[in-house]
N, C-alpha and C positions, 0 to 999 in steps of 0.2 A: 772607768780608764789609771784611777791611783793604783789599779793592782797590776796593772799592765806594766804600769813604769817601774812599779813595786820587782818584777819579776825578770824584768829587762834588766836591772842594776842589778841584782842576786847573778843573773848569768854573766852579765859583762859590765862590773860597778865604773867603769872609766865609760861611759857612755854621756858626754856633758848633757846634749839637747834631755834627755832622761830626766838628768836630777834638774834643770828648768823648769820643766812642764809637770813633775813631780811639786816642784817649791811651790811655782803656780798657784796649783791645785789647791796647795796645804794655803797658802796664804790666802786664795779666796775663801777662806772655813775658816779664820783668823786664827789658825796653828802658827802663827810667829816664830815658836821653838825651832819647830822641826823644816816648816819654810829656811829659816837659816842656814839649820845646816844641809842642805838640799843646795843653796847658794854654792855655800862654805865648799862645798862635794864640789859644784861644777868649778870652781874659777881653781882649787886643788890641779885639775887636771886640766882644764884652758882659761890659763889668768885673766885673759884679754877679751874674753866674752863678759860682749858689751850687754845681753840680757841681765845675766847674774848680777854681773855688778853694777846695777841700776836698781834690780828688786834688793838687792842685801843692802847698798845703799840705804835706797826707802824705810828698809825696817831697822837697818841702826838709828835712823834717823828721828823712827815717826811711831815705832814697837809703843801697845800701852803699857807693855814692863818695862821699870827702870834697867833690869838687868841685863836685857836686850840692846839696849843704846849703846851706840858710841858713837859721841859725834867726830870725833877724829877720826875714826875710820872710816864713818858716811861720809865726811867730806872729799876723804883720798879718795874714795872710790867714787861718786859724785862726778869729781874734776876728774877722774881719768874719761870716765864716758859721757861728758860733757860733749865732746866732740865726734861724738857716733854720727853718719848718718844714715844707720838703721832705725834710731829711735827721733821720733816727732821732737823737732827743739822745746816745744813749751811743755813736753815731758821730762823731759833731760832737764829745765832747767827749772821745775816744779819740785823736782829730787833732789838740786843742787842748792835751793834756797833752801828748802827742808832742814838741809844736813848747814850750810849756814848759822841758820838760825837756832841748831842741838850744839852747836858749834860757839853762840852766842856770839854772834857775828852778824847783829841782825840789820844792823846800814849793809851790806852786801846781799843779806837776804831779801830787803828789801827791794832795793835794785835789781835783783834778779829775780822775782816773782813777779814784778812790774813786768822786766818781757817776757814773761812766759805768760803772761797774764793777756799783753797783744797779740804774742806769740798764738794763742786759742783764739781769743779773738777774729782774728783775722782769718784762722781757718774754718769761723762758724763750729766752734766745739763749745755751745754753751753749756752745756754740765760741766766742763773743764773748766773754763772758764767762773763759772761761779764757785767752784771749788775753792780757784784761786785769790778769787776774791775776802773770803774768809781765812784762805791762809794769811793775805797779806795785810790786813787787817789784825792779827796776830800779832807778825813779826815787827808794827809799823809801832804796839802798846811794847814790846820787848816780851815776847812769847814768844815759845815753842809750839810746833801742832804735831798733837800725837794723836795717834787712832786710838779712837773709843775706848 
């Protein structure tokens, strides 16, 4: 699939969805630098693309590599996408909480993570709820969440 998206982008570099999907593939492979570049490319073409904003905010807040993180930009993107109806509320809030934490705004991170936990629990998403519980403990202790 990655090859198909690269071919499509070689022929037409302004296909937003191809950049987003290629970014998603790269992110699943833990290739944070290249995923970040794809989401950035998508946002240069379509600045309001909620999927690209969300994924880029996550990388900027939670990447394992210090050189990729940027709390201020992560927070800006997460706030812009926080009202998007196309993305589950608990997911938007989880990213926003991580961005607040990366920006060292731990009280807000805790507040938003609690709301995300309630939302995930009410949807019956136990995997996300468990992940949010772990992240909430970090934020309550004044720590950030970074991907391992």
